[in-house]
PyMOL commands that place a pseudoatom at each C-alpha (Angstrom):
pseudoatom trace, name=CA, resn=UNK, resi=1, chain=A, elem=C, hetatm=0, pos=[100.959, 67.020, 109.916]
pseudoatom trace, name=CA, resn=UNK, resi=2, chain=A, elem=C, hetatm=0, pos=[101.949, 69.190, 112.789]
pseudoatom trace, name=CA, resn=UNK, resi=3, chain=A, elem=C, hetatm=0, pos=[99.615, 71.281, 114.658]
pseudoatom trace, name=CA, resn=UNK, resi=4, chain=A, elem=C, hetatm=0, pos=[98.486, 75.030, 115.274]
pseudoatom trace, name=CA, resn=UNK, resi=5, chain=A, elem=C, hetatm=0, pos=[99.368, 75.712, 118.982]
pseudoatom trace, name=CA, resn=UNK, resi=6, chain=A, elem=C, hetatm=0, pos=[97.577, 77.774, 120.671]
pseudoatom trace, name=CA, resn=UNK, resi=7, chain=A, elem=C, hetatm=0, pos=[99.340, 79.235, 123.628]
pseudoatom trace, name=CA, resn=UNK, resi=8, chain=A, elem=C, hetatm=0, pos=[97.818, 78.672, 127.480]
pseudoatom trace, name=CA, resn=UNK, resi=9, chain=A, elem=C, hetatm=0, pos=[100.341, 80.966, 129.850]
pseudoatom trace, name=CA, resn=UNK, resi=10, chain=A, elem=C, hetatm=0, pos=[97.117, 81.600, 132.158]
pseudoatom trace, name=CA, resn=UNK, resi=11, chain=A, elem=C, hetatm=0, pos=[95.342, 84.396, 130.088]
pseudoatom trace, name=CA, resn=UNK, resi=12, chain=A, elem=C, hetatm=0, pos=[93.406, 83.416, 127.333]
pseudoatom trace, name=CA, resn=UNK, resi=13, chain=A, elem=C, hetatm=0, pos=[90.338, 82.594, 125.562]
pseudoatom trace, name=CA, resn=UNK, resi=14, chain=A, elem=C, hetatm=0, pos=[91.466, 79.357, 124.871]
pseudoatom trace, name=CA, resn=UNK, resi=15, chain=A, elem=C, hetatm=0, pos=[88.093, 77.093, 124.928]
pseudoatom trace, name=CA, resn=UNK, resi=16, chain=A, elem=C, hetatm=0, pos=[86.692, 79.523, 121.881]
pseudoatom trace, name=CA, resn=UNK, resi=17, chain=A, elem=C, hetatm=0, pos=[89.750, 79.488, 119.779]
pseudoatom trace, name=CA, resn=UNK, resi=18, chain=A, elem=C, hetatm=0, pos=[89.964, 75.559, 119.918]
pseudoatom trace, name=CA, resn=UNK, resi=19, chain=A, elem=C, hetatm=0, pos=[86.368, 75.229, 119.366]
pseudoatom trace, name=CA, resn=UNK, resi=20, chain=A, elem=C, hetatm=0, pos=[86.885, 77.227, 116.306]
pseudoatom trace, name=CA, resn=UNK, resi=21, chain=A, elem=C, hetatm=0, pos=[89.806, 75.568, 115.158]
pseudoatom trace, name=CA, resn=UNK, resi=22, chain=A, elem=C, hetatm=0, pos=[87.928, 72.115, 115.846]
pseudoatom trace, name=CA, resn=UNK, resi=23, chain=A, elem=C, hetatm=0, pos=[84.973, 73.207, 113.962]
pseudoatom trace, name=CA, resn=UNK, resi=24, chain=A, elem=C, hetatm=0, pos=[87.385, 74.210, 110.945]
pseudoatom trace, name=CA, resn=UNK, resi=25, chain=A, elem=C, hetatm=0, pos=[88.815, 70.394, 111.314]
pseudoatom trace, name=CA, resn=UNK, resi=26, chain=A, elem=C, hetatm=0, pos=[92.057, 72.385, 111.897]
pseudoatom trace, name=CA, resn=UNK, resi=27, chain=A, elem=C, hetatm=0, pos=[94.646, 70.221, 113.715]
pseudoatom trace, name=CA, resn=UNK, resi=28, chain=A, elem=C, hetatm=0, pos=[95.321, 72.325, 117.063]
pseudoatom trace, name=CA, resn=UNK, resi=29, chain=A, elem=C, hetatm=0, pos=[96.584, 71.709, 120.623]
pseudoatom trace, name=CA, resn=UNK, resi=30, chain=A, elem=C, hetatm=0, pos=[96.965, 73.596, 123.480]
pseudoatom trace, name=CA, resn=UNK, resi=31, chain=A, elem=C, hetatm=0, pos=[100.712, 74.601, 124.073]
pseudoatom trace, name=CA, resn=UNK, resi=32, chain=A, elem=C, hetatm=0, pos=[101.599, 74.837, 127.967]
pseudoatom trace, name=CA, resn=UNK, resi=33, chain=A, elem=C, hetatm=0, pos=[105.467, 74.982, 127.584]
pseudoatom trace, name=CA, resn=UNK, resi=34, chain=A, elem=C, hetatm=0, pos=[107.662, 76.263, 124.848]
pseudoatom trace, name=CA, resn=UNK, resi=35, chain=A, elem=C, hetatm=0, pos=[109.338, 73.020, 124.092]
pseudoatom trace, name=CA, resn=UNK, resi=36, chain=A, elem=C, hetatm=0, pos=[105.858, 71.818, 122.406]
pseudoatom trace, name=CA, resn=UNK, resi=37, chain=A, elem=C, hetatm=0, pos=[106.344, 74.740, 119.705]
pseudoatom trace, name=CA, resn=UNK, resi=38, chain=A, elem=C, hetatm=0, pos=[108.606, 71.757, 118.528]
pseudoatom trace, name=CA, resn=UNK, resi=39, chain=A, elem=C, hetatm=0, pos=[105.419, 69.943, 117.347]
pseudoatom trace, name=CA, resn=UNK, resi=40, chain=A, elem=C, hetatm=0, pos=[103.899, 73.087, 115.873]
pseudoatom trace, name=CA, resn=UNK, resi=41, chain=A, elem=C, hetatm=0, pos=[103.489, 74.622, 112.176]
pseudoatom trace, name=CA, resn=UNK, resi=42, chain=A, elem=C, hetatm=0, pos=[101.803, 77.665, 113.431]
pseudoatom trace, name=CA, resn=UNK, resi=43, chain=A, elem=C, hetatm=0, pos=[101.235, 79.689, 116.977]
pseudoatom trace, name=CA, resn=UNK, resi=44, chain=A, elem=C, hetatm=0, pos=[98.523, 81.459, 117.901]
pseudoatom trace, name=CA, resn=UNK, resi=45, chain=A, elem=C, hetatm=0, pos=[98.568, 83.900, 121.213]
pseudoatom trace, name=CA, resn=UNK, resi=46, chain=A, elem=C, hetatm=0, pos=[95.138, 84.667, 122.586]
pseudoatom trace, name=CA, resn=UNK, resi=47, chain=A, elem=C, hetatm=0, pos=[94.631, 86.881, 125.540]
pseudoatom trace, name=CA, resn=UNK, resi=48, chain=A, elem=C, hetatm=0, pos=[92.130, 88.624, 127.989]
pseudoatom trace, name=CA, resn=UNK, resi=49, chain=A, elem=C, hetatm=0, pos=[92.881, 90.752, 130.415]
pseudoatom trace, name=CA, resn=UNK, resi=50, chain=A, elem=C, hetatm=0, pos=[95.732, 93.539, 131.742]
pseudoatom trace, name=CA, resn=UNK, resi=51, chain=A, elem=C, hetatm=0, pos=[98.763, 93.775, 129.495]
pseudoatom trace, name=CA, resn=UNK, resi=52, chain=A, elem=C, hetatm=0, pos=[100.860, 93.856, 132.695]
pseudoatom trace, name=CA, resn=UNK, resi=53, chain=A, elem=C, hetatm=0, pos=[99.372, 90.719, 133.929]
pseudoatom trace, name=CA, resn=UNK, resi=54, chain=A, elem=C, hetatm=0, pos=[99.983, 88.791, 130.089]
pseudoatom trace, name=CA, resn=UNK, resi=55, chain=A, elem=C, hetatm=0, pos=[103.691, 89.875, 130.353]
pseudoatom trace, name=CA, resn=UNK, resi=56, chain=A, elem=C, hetatm=0, pos=[104.698, 88.639, 133.663]
pseudoatom trace, name=CA, resn=UNK, resi=57, chain=A, elem=C, hetatm=0, pos=[102.446, 85.515, 132.442]
pseudoatom trace, name=CA, resn=UNK, resi=58, chain=A, elem=C, hetatm=0, pos=[104.445, 85.061, 129.469]
pseudoatom trace, name=CA, resn=UNK, resi=59, chain=A, elem=C, hetatm=0, pos=[107.799, 85.596, 131.717]
pseudoatom trace, name=CA, resn=UNK, resi=60, chain=A, elem=C, hetatm=0, pos=[107.069, 83.045, 133.910]
pseudoatom trace, name=CA, resn=UNK, resi=61, chain=A, elem=C, hetatm=0, pos=[106.101, 80.549, 131.600]
pseudoatom trace, name=CA, resn=UNK, resi=62, chain=A, elem=C, hetatm=0, pos=[109.422, 81.093, 129.467]
pseudoatom trace, name=CA, resn=UNK, resi=63, chain=A, elem=C, hetatm=0, pos=[107.203, 82.164, 126.343]
pseudoatom trace, name=CA, resn=UNK, resi=64, chain=A, elem=C, hetatm=0, pos=[108.855, 85.490, 125.449]
pseudoatom trace, name=CA, resn=UNK, resi=65, chain=A, elem=C, hetatm=0, pos=[112.277, 84.464, 123.903]
pseudoatom trace, name=CA, resn=UNK, resi=66, chain=A, elem=C, hetatm=0, pos=[110.139, 81.310, 122.547]
pseudoatom trace, name=CA, resn=UNK, resi=67, chain=A, elem=C, hetatm=0, pos=[107.695, 83.735, 120.641]
pseudoatom trace, name=CA, resn=UNK, resi=68, chain=A, elem=C, hetatm=0, pos=[110.627, 85.934, 119.689]
pseudoatom trace, name=CA, resn=UNK, resi=69, chain=A, elem=C, hetatm=0, pos=[112.265, 82.962, 118.267]
pseudoatom trace, name=CA, resn=UNK, resi=70, chain=A, elem=C, hetatm=0, pos=[109.339, 81.353, 116.701]
pseudoatom trace, name=CA, resn=UNK, resi=71, chain=A, elem=C, hetatm=0, pos=[108.475, 84.786, 114.699]
pseudoatom trace, name=CA, resn=UNK, resi=72, chain=A, elem=C, hetatm=0, pos=[112.192, 85.595, 113.730]
pseudoatom trace, name=CA, resn=UNK, resi=73, chain=A, elem=C, hetatm=0, pos=[112.027, 82.069, 112.072]
pseudoatom trace, name=CA, resn=UNK, resi=74, chain=A, elem=C, hetatm=0, pos=[109.642, 83.025, 109.557]
pseudoatom trace, name=CA, resn=UNK, resi=75, chain=A, elem=C, hetatm=0, pos=[106.630, 80.780, 110.831]
pseudoatom trace, name=CA, resn=UNK, resi=76, chain=A, elem=C, hetatm=0, pos=[102.823, 81.669, 110.940]
pseudoatom trace, name=CA, resn=UNK, resi=77, chain=A, elem=C, hetatm=0, pos=[101.768, 83.587, 113.808]
pseudoatom trace, name=CA, resn=UNK, resi=78, chain=A, elem=C, hetatm=0, pos=[98.639, 85.090, 115.181]
pseudoatom trace, name=CA, resn=UNK, resi=79, chain=A, elem=C, hetatm=0, pos=[97.928, 87.110, 117.735]
pseudoatom trace, name=CA, resn=UNK, resi=80, chain=A, elem=C, hetatm=0, pos=[94.187, 87.799, 119.086]
pseudoatom trace, name=CA, resn=UNK, resi=81, chain=A, elem=C, hetatm=0, pos=[93.113, 90.819, 121.108]
pseudoatom trace, name=CA, resn=UNK, resi=82, chain=A, elem=C, hetatm=0, pos=[95.725, 90.919, 124.335]
pseudoatom trace, name=CA, resn=UNK, resi=83, chain=A, elem=C, hetatm=0, pos=[97.809, 89.021, 122.171]
pseudoatom trace, name=CA, resn=UNK, resi=84, chain=A, elem=C, hetatm=0, pos=[97.931, 91.645, 119.581]
pseudoatom trace, name=CA, resn=UNK, resi=85, chain=A, elem=C, hetatm=0, pos=[98.749, 94.232, 122.345]
pseudoatom trace, name=CA, resn=UNK, resi=86, chain=A, elem=C, hetatm=0, pos=[101.492, 92.238, 123.696]
pseudoatom trace, name=CA, resn=UNK, resi=87, chain=A, elem=C, hetatm=0, pos=[103.521, 92.631, 120.541]
pseudoatom trace, name=CA, resn=UNK, resi=88, chain=A, elem=C, hetatm=0, pos=[104.156, 95.828, 120.542]
pseudoatom trace, name=CA, resn=UNK, resi=89, chain=A, elem=C, hetatm=0, pos=[106.791, 97.501, 123.006]
pseudoatom trace, name=CA, resn=UNK, resi=90, chain=A, elem=C, hetatm=0, pos=[104.572, 99.174, 125.662]
pseudoatom trace, name=CA, resn=UNK, resi=91, chain=A, elem=C, hetatm=0, pos=[101.287, 99.751, 127.186]
pseudoatom trace, name=CA, resn=UNK, resi=92, chain=A, elem=C, hetatm=0, pos=[99.683, 103.029, 128.763]
pseudoatom trace, name=CA, resn=UNK, resi=93, chain=A, elem=C, hetatm=0, pos=[98.033, 100.229, 130.791]
pseudoatom trace, name=CA, resn=UNK, resi=94, chain=A, elem=C, hetatm=0, pos=[101.035, 98.860, 132.471]
pseudoatom trace, name=CA, resn=UNK, resi=95, chain=A, elem=C, hetatm=0, pos=[103.813, 101.663, 132.780]
pseudoatom trace, name=CA, resn=UNK, resi=96, chain=A, elem=C, hetatm=0, pos=[107.135, 100.190, 132.721]
pseudoatom trace, name=CA, resn=UNK, resi=97, chain=A, elem=C, hetatm=0, pos=[106.207, 97.129, 131.442]
pseudoatom trace, name=CA, resn=UNK, resi=98, chain=A, elem=C, hetatm=0, pos=[108.157, 96.000, 128.309]
pseudoatom trace, name=CA, resn=UNK, resi=99, chain=A, elem=C, hetatm=0, pos=[106.124, 94.359, 125.937]
pseudoatom trace, name=CA, resn=UNK, resi=100, chain=A, elem=C, hetatm=0, pos=[107.592, 91.392, 123.257]
pseudoatom trace, name=CA, resn=UNK, resi=101, chain=A, elem=C, hetatm=0, pos=[108.830, 94.205, 121.228]
pseudoatom trace, name=CA, resn=UNK, resi=102, chain=A, elem=C, hetatm=0, pos=[107.947, 92.784, 117.769]
pseudoatom trace, name=CA, resn=UNK, resi=103, chain=A, elem=C, hetatm=0, pos=[106.634, 95.688, 116.358]
pseudoatom trace, name=CA, resn=UNK, resi=104, chain=A, elem=C, hetatm=0, pos=[107.586, 99.345, 117.407]
pseudoatom trace, name=CA, resn=UNK, resi=105, chain=A, elem=C, hetatm=0, pos=[104.747, 101.571, 118.657]
pseudoatom trace, name=CA, resn=UNK, resi=106, chain=A, elem=C, hetatm=0, pos=[102.627, 101.611, 122.227]
pseudoatom trace, name=CA, resn=UNK, resi=107, chain=A, elem=C, hetatm=0, pos=[99.385, 100.715, 123.291]
pseudoatom trace, name=CA, resn=UNK, resi=108, chain=A, elem=C, hetatm=0, pos=[97.009, 103.606, 123.828]
pseudoatom trace, name=CA, resn=UNK, resi=109, chain=A, elem=C, hetatm=0, pos=[93.990, 104.172, 126.316]
pseudoatom trace, name=CA, resn=UNK, resi=110, chain=A, elem=C, hetatm=0, pos=[90.695, 104.891, 124.314]
pseudoatom trace, name=CA, resn=UNK, resi=111, chain=A, elem=C, hetatm=0, pos=[89.983, 108.999, 125.192]
pseudoatom trace, name=CA, resn=UNK, resi=112, chain=A, elem=C, hetatm=0, pos=[86.728, 109.781, 123.436]
pseudoatom trace, name=CA, resn=UNK, resi=113, chain=A, elem=C, hetatm=0, pos=[83.358, 111.110, 124.017]
pseudoatom trace, name=CA, resn=UNK, resi=114, chain=A, elem=C, hetatm=0, pos=[81.867, 110.460, 127.307]
pseudoatom trace, name=CA, resn=UNK, resi=115, chain=A, elem=C, hetatm=0, pos=[78.932, 109.076, 125.271]
pseudoatom trace, name=CA, resn=UNK, resi=116, chain=A, elem=C, hetatm=0, pos=[80.804, 106.371, 123.750]
pseudoatom trace, name=CA, resn=UNK, resi=117, chain=A, elem=C, hetatm=0, pos=[81.331, 103.304, 126.391]
pseudoatom trace, name=CA, resn=UNK, resi=118, chain=A, elem=C, hetatm=0, pos=[84.601, 102.255, 127.526]
pseudoatom trace, name=CA, resn=UNK, resi=119, chain=A, elem=C, hetatm=0, pos=[85.583, 99.192, 127.170]
pseudoatom trace, name=CA, resn=UNK, resi=120, chain=A, elem=C, hetatm=0, pos=[83.962, 99.094, 123.989]
pseudoatom trace, name=CA, resn=UNK, resi=121, chain=A, elem=C, hetatm=0, pos=[82.194, 95.631, 123.533]
pseudoatom trace, name=CA, resn=UNK, resi=122, chain=A, elem=C, hetatm=0, pos=[80.276, 94.399, 120.432]
pseudoatom trace, name=CA, resn=UNK, resi=123, chain=A, elem=C, hetatm=0, pos=[80.282, 94.411, 117.029]
pseudoatom trace, name=CA, resn=UNK, resi=124, chain=A, elem=C, hetatm=0, pos=[82.110, 96.939, 115.015]
pseudoatom trace, name=CA, resn=UNK, resi=125, chain=A, elem=C, hetatm=0, pos=[83.246, 97.104, 110.882]
pseudoatom trace, name=CA, resn=UNK, resi=126, chain=A, elem=C, hetatm=0, pos=[87.014, 96.720, 110.125]
pseudoatom trace, name=CA, resn=UNK, resi=127, chain=A, elem=C, hetatm=0, pos=[88.188, 98.568, 107.102]
pseudoatom trace, name=CA, resn=UNK, resi=128, chain=A, elem=C, hetatm=0, pos=[91.005, 96.375, 105.006]
pseudoatom trace, name=CA, resn=UNK, resi=129, chain=A, elem=C, hetatm=0, pos=[94.071, 98.722, 104.753]
pseudoatom trace, name=CA, resn=UNK, resi=130, chain=A, elem=C, hetatm=0, pos=[96.029, 96.100, 103.017]
pseudoatom trace, name=CA, resn=UNK, resi=131, chain=A, elem=C, hetatm=0, pos=[93.573, 94.259, 100.679]
pseudoatom trace, name=CA, resn=UNK, resi=132, chain=A, elem=C, hetatm=0, pos=[96.459, 91.809, 99.914]
pseudoatom trace, name=CA, resn=UNK, resi=133, chain=A, elem=C, hetatm=0, pos=[96.665, 90.587, 103.344]
pseudoatom trace, name=CA, resn=UNK, resi=134, chain=A, elem=C, hetatm=0, pos=[95.493, 87.213, 103.131]
pseudoatom trace, name=CA, resn=UNK, resi=135, chain=A, elem=C, hetatm=0, pos=[94.249, 86.937, 106.362]
pseudoatom trace, name=CA, resn=UNK, resi=136, chain=A, elem=C, hetatm=0, pos=[91.405, 88.988, 104.763]
pseudoatom trace, name=CA, resn=UNK, resi=137, chain=A, elem=C, hetatm=0, pos=[90.674, 86.417, 101.687]
pseudoatom trace, name=CA, resn=UNK, resi=138, chain=A, elem=C, hetatm=0, pos=[86.788, 85.986, 101.395]
pseudoatom trace, name=CA, resn=UNK, resi=139, chain=A, elem=C, hetatm=0, pos=[85.952, 88.506, 103.980]
pseudoatom trace, name=CA, resn=UNK, resi=140, chain=A, elem=C, hetatm=0, pos=[84.204, 91.471, 102.728]
pseudoatom trace, name=CA, resn=UNK, resi=141, chain=A, elem=C, hetatm=0, pos=[85.714, 95.085, 103.099]
pseudoatom trace, name=CA, resn=UNK, resi=142, chain=A, elem=C, hetatm=0, pos=[84.166, 96.425, 106.702]
pseudoatom trace, name=CA, resn=UNK, resi=143, chain=A, elem=C, hetatm=0, pos=[82.686, 93.182, 107.385]
pseudoatom trace, name=CA, resn=UNK, resi=144, chain=A, elem=C, hetatm=0, pos=[81.708, 93.473, 111.389]
pseudoatom trace, name=CA, resn=UNK, resi=145, chain=A, elem=C, hetatm=0, pos=[83.715, 91.614, 114.033]
pseudoatom trace, name=CA, resn=UNK, resi=146, chain=A, elem=C, hetatm=0, pos=[83.275, 91.423, 117.749]
pseudoatom trace, name=CA, resn=UNK, resi=147, chain=A, elem=C, hetatm=0, pos=[85.453, 93.542, 120.071]
pseudoatom trace, name=CA, resn=UNK, resi=148, chain=A, elem=C, hetatm=0, pos=[85.782, 93.695, 124.131]
pseudoatom trace, name=CA, resn=UNK, resi=149, chain=A, elem=C, hetatm=0, pos=[88.657, 96.372, 124.494]
pseudoatom trace, name=CA, resn=UNK, resi=150, chain=A, elem=C, hetatm=0, pos=[89.589, 99.357, 126.585]
pseudoatom trace, name=CA, resn=UNK, resi=151, chain=A, elem=C, hetatm=0, pos=[93.125, 99.929, 124.672]
pseudoatom trace, name=CA, resn=UNK, resi=152, chain=A, elem=C, hetatm=0, pos=[94.382, 99.933, 121.274]
pseudoatom trace, name=CA, resn=UNK, resi=153, chain=A, elem=C, hetatm=0, pos=[97.494, 99.697, 119.374]
pseudoatom trace, name=CA, resn=UNK, resi=154, chain=A, elem=C, hetatm=0, pos=[99.248, 102.819, 118.320]
pseudoatom trace, name=CA, resn=UNK, resi=155, chain=A, elem=C, hetatm=0, pos=[101.925, 101.430, 115.465]
pseudoatom trace, name=CA, resn=UNK, resi=156, chain=A, elem=C, hetatm=0, pos=[105.155, 103.481, 114.598]
pseudoatom trace, name=CA, resn=UNK, resi=157, chain=A, elem=C, hetatm=0, pos=[105.340, 101.940, 111.340]
pseudoatom trace, name=CA, resn=UNK, resi=158, chain=A, elem=C, hetatm=0, pos=[101.694, 102.881, 108.987]
pseudoatom trace, name=CA, resn=UNK, resi=159, chain=A, elem=C, hetatm=0, pos=[102.644, 99.631, 106.555]
pseudoatom trace, name=CA, resn=UNK, resi=160, chain=A, elem=C, hetatm=0, pos=[101.785, 97.068, 109.041]
pseudoatom trace, name=CA, resn=UNK, resi=161, chain=A, elem=C, hetatm=0, pos=[98.184, 98.471, 109.890]
pseudoatom trace, name=CA, resn=UNK, resi=162, chain=A, elem=C, hetatm=0, pos=[95.964, 95.914, 107.980]
pseudoatom trace, name=CA, resn=UNK, resi=163, chain=A, elem=C, hetatm=0, pos=[92.686, 96.900, 109.385]
pseudoatom trace, name=CA, resn=UNK, resi=164, chain=A, elem=C, hetatm=0, pos=[91.268, 100.027, 110.895]
pseudoatom trace, name=CA, resn=UNK, resi=165, chain=A, elem=C, hetatm=0, pos=[88.190, 100.747, 112.970]
pseudoatom trace, name=CA, resn=UNK, resi=166, chain=A, elem=C, hetatm=0, pos=[86.329, 103.847, 114.147]
pseudoatom trace, name=CA, resn=UNK, resi=167, chain=A, elem=C, hetatm=0, pos=[85.253, 104.084, 117.472]
pseudoatom trace, name=CA, resn=UNK, resi=168, chain=A, elem=C, hetatm=0, pos=[85.535, 107.938, 118.466]
pseudoatom trace, name=CA, resn=UNK, resi=169, chain=A, elem=C, hetatm=0, pos=[88.759, 107.730, 116.922]
pseudoatom trace, name=CA, resn=UNK, resi=170, chain=A, elem=C, hetatm=0, pos=[89.725, 106.080, 113.624]
pseudoatom trace, name=CA, resn=UNK, resi=171, chain=A, elem=C, hetatm=0, pos=[92.432, 103.424, 114.925]
pseudoatom trace, name=CA, resn=UNK, resi=172, chain=A, elem=C, hetatm=0, pos=[94.512, 100.168, 113.881]
pseudoatom trace, name=CA, resn=UNK, resi=173, chain=A, elem=C, hetatm=0, pos=[92.410, 97.028, 114.644]
pseudoatom trace, name=CA, resn=UNK, resi=174, chain=A, elem=C, hetatm=0, pos=[94.454, 94.649, 113.034]
pseudoatom trace, name=CA, resn=UNK, resi=175, chain=A, elem=C, hetatm=0, pos=[98.193, 94.336, 111.749]
pseudoatom trace, name=CA, resn=UNK, resi=176, chain=A, elem=C, hetatm=0, pos=[100.545, 92.226, 109.341]
pseudoatom trace, name=CA, resn=UNK, resi=177, chain=A, elem=C, hetatm=0, pos=[103.666, 92.047, 108.332]
pseudoatom trace, name=CA, resn=UNK, resi=178, chain=A, elem=C, hetatm=0, pos=[105.705, 88.634, 106.768]
pseudoatom trace, name=CA, resn=UNK, resi=179, chain=A, elem=C, hetatm=0, pos=[104.521, 85.908, 108.721]
pseudoatom trace, name=CA, resn=UNK, resi=180, chain=A, elem=C, hetatm=0, pos=[102.581, 87.619, 111.651]
pseudoatom trace, name=CA, resn=UNK, resi=181, chain=A, elem=C, hetatm=0, pos=[99.099, 88.948, 111.898]
pseudoatom trace, name=CA, resn=UNK, resi=182, chain=A, elem=C, hetatm=0, pos=[97.294, 89.965, 114.882]
pseudoatom trace, name=CA, resn=UNK, resi=183, chain=A, elem=C, hetatm=0, pos=[93.704, 91.450, 115.164]
pseudoatom trace, name=CA, resn=UNK, resi=184, chain=A, elem=C, hetatm=0, pos=[92.251, 93.310, 118.357]
pseudoatom trace, name=CA, resn=UNK, resi=185, chain=A, elem=C, hetatm=0, pos=[88.971, 91.925, 117.899]
pseudoatom trace, name=CA, resn=UNK, resi=186, chain=A, elem=C, hetatm=0, pos=[88.207, 88.494, 118.578]
pseudoatom trace, name=CA, resn=UNK, resi=187, chain=A, elem=C, hetatm=0, pos=[87.558, 85.969, 115.336]
pseudoatom trace, name=CA, resn=UNK, resi=188, chain=A, elem=C, hetatm=0, pos=[86.524, 83.243, 117.588]
pseudoatom trace, name=CA, resn=UNK, resi=189, chain=A, elem=C, hetatm=0, pos=[83.450, 85.069, 118.603]
pseudoatom trace, name=CA, resn=UNK, resi=190, chain=A, elem=C, hetatm=0, pos=[82.770, 86.830, 115.093]
pseudoatom trace, name=CA, resn=UNK, resi=191, chain=A, elem=C, hetatm=0, pos=[80.884, 84.002, 113.320]
pseudoatom trace, name=CA, resn=UNK, resi=192, chain=A, elem=C, hetatm=0, pos=[81.272, 83.523, 109.710]
pseudoatom trace, name=CA, resn=UNK, resi=193, chain=A, elem=C, hetatm=0, pos=[83.868, 86.169, 109.141]
pseudoatom trace, name=CA, resn=UNK, resi=194, chain=A, elem=C, hetatm=0, pos=[85.677, 85.116, 112.167]
pseudoatom trace, name=CA, resn=UNK, resi=195, chain=A, elem=C, hetatm=0, pos=[85.637, 81.302, 111.098]
pseudoatom trace, name=CA, resn=UNK, resi=196, chain=A, elem=C, hetatm=0, pos=[86.597, 82.256, 107.267]
pseudoatom trace, name=CA, resn=UNK, resi=197, chain=A, elem=C, hetatm=0, pos=[89.906, 84.384, 109.181]
pseudoatom trace, name=CA, resn=UNK, resi=198, chain=A, elem=C, hetatm=0, pos=[90.671, 81.086, 110.987]
pseudoatom trace, name=CA, resn=UNK, resi=199, chain=A, elem=C, hetatm=0, pos=[90.424, 79.060, 107.599]
pseudoatom trace, name=CA, resn=UNK, resi=200, chain=A, elem=C, hetatm=0, pos=[92.576, 81.318, 106.220]
pseudoatom trace, name=CA, resn=UNK, resi=201, chain=A, elem=C, hetatm=0, pos=[95.002, 81.333, 108.944]
pseudoatom trace, name=CA, resn=UNK, resi=202, chain=A, elem=C, hetatm=0, pos=[95.095, 77.202, 108.616]
pseudoatom trace, name=CA, resn=UNK, resi=203, chain=A, elem=C, hetatm=0, pos=[95.712, 77.611, 104.624]
pseudoatom trace, name=CA, resn=UNK, resi=204, chain=A, elem=C, hetatm=0, pos=[98.706, 79.938, 105.332]
pseudoatom trace, name=CA, resn=UNK, resi=205, chain=A, elem=C, hetatm=0, pos=[100.012, 77.382, 107.862]
pseudoatom trace, name=CA, resn=UNK, resi=206, chain=A, elem=C, hetatm=0, pos=[100.045, 74.456, 105.595]
for i in range(1, 206): cmd.bond("trace and resi %d" % i, "trace and resi %d" % (i + 1))
show_as sticks, trace
zoom trace
């Protein structure tokens, strides 16, 4: 059986994502060059850091066209945190930098009450906006997941919003369309609910 590929482009929480897959006995491998996609049945794009740095590293490692081609082929794809934001067209964090453009919309900076700290760090509830999304199978509505972020995605297309979270404002915390699921939160740090989400991804990519 081919593996779940976890993209290493120099910015990502590779250890925790890999460990979650191993714990669930999902056959995963670190992918450092696009050629390794050939050995994969599904791809995970993790990410920690700034939007501009992320896109620069994806370009440098020749992953941009590879990711677009993978998604266009209909194969399972998951983005995590910055890996969600990179799927959009642009970000207020890095003006002038183009994202992957898989989804129309932009990434916005939290503009919220001063008593709420930015970045948001910690546990928060995710309301399931698309209950038929297979990535939420076996996960309670408004289950808590772990977040670390200062920016959030604002999709132009409301129909792709799979999860919503409130942190001063109601914002999109997960998207789903066809073969692509991506989350602002970190499933690999979210204990039972996060592990179930990886289990669901593994089932989708069989």
